C-alpha positions as CSV (number, residue, x, y, z in Angstrom):
1,X,61.4,41.3,-71.8
2,X,60.3,42.6,-75.2
3,X,62.3,40.6,-77.6
4,X,62.7,43.5,-79.9
5,X,64.8,45.1,-77.3
6,X,66.7,42.0,-76.3
7,X,70.3,42.3,-77.6
8,X,70.7,38.5,-77.7
9,X,67.8,38.4,-80.1
10,X,68.4,41.4,-82.2
11,X,72.0,40.8,-83.1
12,X,71.5,37.4,-84.8
13,X,68.6,38.7,-86.8
14,X,70.6,41.7,-88.0
15,X,73.4,39.4,-89.0
16,X,71.1,37.1,-91.0
17,X,69.4,40.1,-92.7
18,X,72.8,41.6,-93.5
19,X,73.5,38.4,-95.5
20,X,70.1,38.5,-97.1
21,X,71.0,42.0,-98.5
22,X,73.6,40.4,-100.6
23,X,72.5,36.8,-100.9
24,X,68.9,37.3,-102.1
25,X,70.3,39.0,-105.2
26,X,70.4,42.3,-103.3
27,X,66.6,42.4,-103.1
28,X,66.7,43.7,-99.6
29,X,63.6,45.5,-98.2
30,X,65.3,48.9,-98.8
31,X,66.3,48.1,-102.3
32,X,62.8,46.7,-103.2
33,X,61.3,50.0,-101.9
34,X,63.8,52.0,-103.9
35,X,62.6,50.5,-107.1
36,X,58.9,51.1,-106.6
37,X,59.0,53.7,-109.2
38,X,59.7,51.1,-111.9
39,X,56.1,49.7,-111.4
40,X,53.3,51.9,-112.8
41,X,50.4,50.5,-110.8
42,X,47.1,50.9,-112.7
43,X,43.9,52.1,-110.9
44,X,43.0,49.7,-108.2
45,X,39.9,49.3,-105.9
46,X,40.4,47.8,-102.5
47,X,38.1,47.0,-99.6
48,X,39.7,49.0,-96.8
49,X,39.8,52.7,-97.3
50,X,42.5,54.7,-95.4
51,X,41.5,58.4,-95.2
52,X,44.5,59.6,-93.2
53,X,47.8,57.8,-94.0
54,X,49.5,59.5,-91.0
55,X,47.4,57.5,-88.6
56,X,48.3,54.0,-87.5
57,X,46.6,51.6,-89.8
58,X,48.7,48.5,-89.0
59,X,45.8,46.9,-87.0
60,X,43.2,47.4,-89.8
61,X,44.3,44.6,-92.1
62,X,41.9,41.6,-92.1
63,X,44.5,39.1,-93.4
64,X,47.9,38.2,-92.2
65,X,51.1,39.0,-94.0
66,X,51.7,35.2,-94.5
67,X,48.3,35.0,-96.3
68,X,49.3,37.9,-98.6
69,X,52.6,36.3,-99.3
70,X,50.8,33.1,-100.3
71,X,48.5,35.0,-102.6
72,X,51.6,36.6,-104.1
73,X,53.3,33.2,-104.7
74,X,50.2,31.8,-106.3
75,X,50.0,34.8,-108.7
76,X,53.5,34.2,-110.2
77,X,54.6,31.0,-111.8
78,X,57.3,29.4,-109.7
79,X,57.3,32.5,-107.5
80,X,58.7,32.7,-104.0
81,X,57.7,35.5,-101.6
82,X,60.8,37.1,-100.2
83,X,59.4,40.4,-98.9
84,X,56.1,41.9,-97.8
85,X,54.9,45.2,-96.3
86,X,51.5,46.7,-95.3
87,X,51.1,49.9,-97.1
88,X,48.5,52.4,-98.6
89,X,48.1,52.7,-102.4
90,X,45.6,55.0,-103.9
91,X,43.8,55.3,-100.6
92,X,43.4,51.6,-100.0
93,X,45.1,49.4,-97.5
94,X,47.2,46.7,-99.3
95,X,50.2,44.4,-98.9
96,X,53.1,45.0,-101.3
97,X,54.7,41.6,-101.9
98,X,58.0,41.0,-103.5
99,X,58.2,37.7,-105.5
100,X,61.3,36.1,-106.9
101,X,60.7,33.7,-109.8
102,X,62.9,31.6,-112.0
103,X,66.0,33.1,-113.4
104,X,66.0,35.7,-110.7
105,X,63.1,37.6,-112.1
106,X,61.4,40.0,-109.6
107,X,57.7,40.7,-109.6
108,X,55.6,43.0,-107.4
109,X,52.2,41.8,-106.3
110,X,49.6,44.1,-104.6
111,X,47.2,42.2,-102.4
112,X,44.0,43.6,-100.9
113,X,44.5,43.7,-97.1
114,X,40.8,43.0,-96.6
115,X,39.9,40.1,-98.7
116,X,43.3,38.8,-100.0
117,X,42.6,39.4,-103.7
118,X,45.6,40.1,-105.9
119,X,44.9,43.6,-107.2
120,X,48.0,43.9,-109.4
121,X,50.7,41.6,-110.6
122,X,53.7,43.3,-112.3
123,X,55.6,42.0,-115.2
124,X,59.0,40.6,-114.3
125,X,62.1,42.7,-114.0
126,X,65.4,41.0,-114.4
127,X,68.5,42.0,-112.4
128,X,70.1,43.4,-115.6
129,X,67.1,45.8,-116.0
130,X,67.2,47.4,-112.6
131,X,67.5,51.1,-112.8
132,X,70.3,52.1,-110.4
133,X,71.4,55.7,-110.0
134,X,75.1,56.3,-110.6
135,X,75.5,57.3,-107.0
136,X,74.0,54.0,-105.8
137,X,76.0,52.0,-108.3
138,X,79.2,53.7,-107.1
139,X,78.4,53.1,-103.5
140,X,77.5,49.5,-104.2
141,X,80.6,48.8,-106.2
142,X,82.8,50.3,-103.5
143,X,81.3,48.1,-100.9
144,X,81.8,45.0,-103.0
145,X,85.4,45.9,-103.9
146,X,86.2,46.6,-100.2
147,X,84.6,43.3,-99.1
148,X,86.4,41.2,-101.7
149,X,89.7,43.2,-101.6
150,X,91.7,40.4,-100.0
151,X,90.0,37.4,-101.6
152,X,91.3,35.3,-104.5
153,X,88.9,34.7,-107.5
154,X,88.3,31.2,-106.1
155,X,87.4,32.6,-102.7
156,X,85.1,35.1,-104.2
157,X,83.2,32.4,-106.1
158,X,82.9,30.4,-102.9
159,X,81.5,33.4,-101.1
160,X,78.9,34.0,-103.8
161,X,77.9,30.4,-103.6
162,X,77.6,30.5,-99.8
163,X,75.4,33.6,-100.0
164,X,73.3,32.0,-102.7
165,X,72.8,29.1,-100.3
166,X,71.5,31.5,-97.7
167,X,68.8,32.5,-100.2
168,X,68.0,28.9,-100.7
169,X,67.8,28.3,-97.0
170,X,65.5,31.3,-96.5
171,X,63.1,30.1,-99.2
172,X,63.2,26.6,-97.6
173,X,61.3,28.1,-94.7
174,X,57.6,28.0,-94.7
175,X,55.6,31.2,-95.6
176,X,54.6,31.5,-91.9
177,X,58.3,31.4,-90.9
178,X,59.4,33.9,-93.5
179,X,56.5,36.2,-92.6
180,X,57.4,36.1,-89.0
181,X,61.0,37.0,-89.7
182,X,60.0,39.8,-92.0
183,X,57.7,41.3,-89.4
184,X,60.3,41.1,-86.8
185,X,62.8,42.8,-89.1
186,X,60.3,45.7,-89.6
187,X,60.3,46.2,-85.8
188,X,64.1,45.9,-85.7
189,X,64.5,48.7,-88.3
190,X,62.8,51.1,-85.8
191,X,65.2,50.1,-83.0
192,X,68.3,50.2,-85.3
193,X,67.7,53.8,-86.3
194,X,67.6,54.8,-82.6
195,X,71.0,53.4,-81.8
196,X,74.1,55.6,-81.5
197,X,76.9,55.3,-84.1
198,X,79.0,53.5,-81.5
199,X,76.3,51.0,-80.8
200,X,75.8,50.4,-84.5
201,X,79.5,49.8,-85.0
202,X,79.6,47.3,-82.2
203,X,76.7,45.4,-83.5
204,X,78.2,45.4,-87.0
205,X,81.3,43.8,-85.7
206,X,79.2,41.1,-84.0
207,X,77.2,40.6,-87.2
208,X,80.5,40.1,-89.2
209,X,81.5,37.3,-86.8
210,X,78.2,35.6,-87.0
211,X,78.1,35.8,-90.8
212,X,81.5,34.1,-90.9
213,X,80.0,31.3,-88.7
214,X,76.8,30.9,-90.8
215,X,78.2,31.0,-94.3
216,X,80.3,27.8,-94.3
217,X,77.3,25.7,-93.2
218,X,75.4,23.5,-95.7
219,X,72.0,24.6,-97.0
220,X,70.3,22.2,-94.6
221,X,72.3,23.6,-91.7
222,X,71.6,27.2,-92.7
223,X,67.9,26.4,-92.9
224,X,67.9,24.8,-89.5
225,X,69.7,27.8,-88.0
226,X,67.1,30.2,-89.5
227,X,64.3,28.0,-88.3
228,X,65.7,27.9,-84.8
229,X,65.9,31.6,-84.8
230,X,62.4,32.1,-86.0
231,X,61.1,29.7,-83.3
232,X,62.9,31.8,-80.7
233,X,61.0,34.9,-81.6
C-alpha cells in the first residue's frame, strides 16, 4: 500500500507536524512561505532553466533535498535546516531552505538544484521582526488563548518547554532523516486537502491525543519516537 494513503502512517506524522507548527517557533512550512516577501532576492543565475513553471519539474533536480539542506546549514553560522522546498525563482530550479540559527534567528538560503551552490543567503530575521498582518495576529492570538484557556501559568510554561523540546528532538535527527520527513509532509499536504471536513475533524482529535502522549517524554525519547517514525516511511 502507498504509505501516503495509509491512515496508520499519516496520522502520526500530522500529529508531529502539528506540534512543529508551534514548537519550532511557529516556523511551519506555511508560515515560512507566507514571509517570503520579507526577502528581496537579488538577481541569481542557476544551472537548470525552467521555461514552464506549470509543468512538473520535481524530477529535474540533480541534488537531493538533504544535500541542499546541508549546503544551507553550512552557509549560516550555527544554522540548522528546519525546512526545504524545491521551487522556481527567476526561471531557475532551486531549493528554498529555511535555517534557524542561534537566538531563534531565521535565514533563507537559495540553493542551486543542479550543482548545490548557495545562490543567496539572507540576513537573519528575529521573531520580533516578523511582519504579521493584523488578521493573522488576531487568529494566532485566539488559537493560543483557546489552547491555554484552562491552564495555570505554571502549566503554560511547562507546555512551552515541552514544545521547545520537540524542536530540539527534531534538530537532533540527521539531515537525511529531517529531509525524509519534510518530503513526506509535502505529500501529506496534498492528501490532507482532499479530505472532507468530517475526516479532518476526526484526524485532528487523534492528533490531539497523540500530542498529549508525545509532549511529556524526554528530549531523548522524543527524538527516538521521531526517528522510529522516519524509519517507518
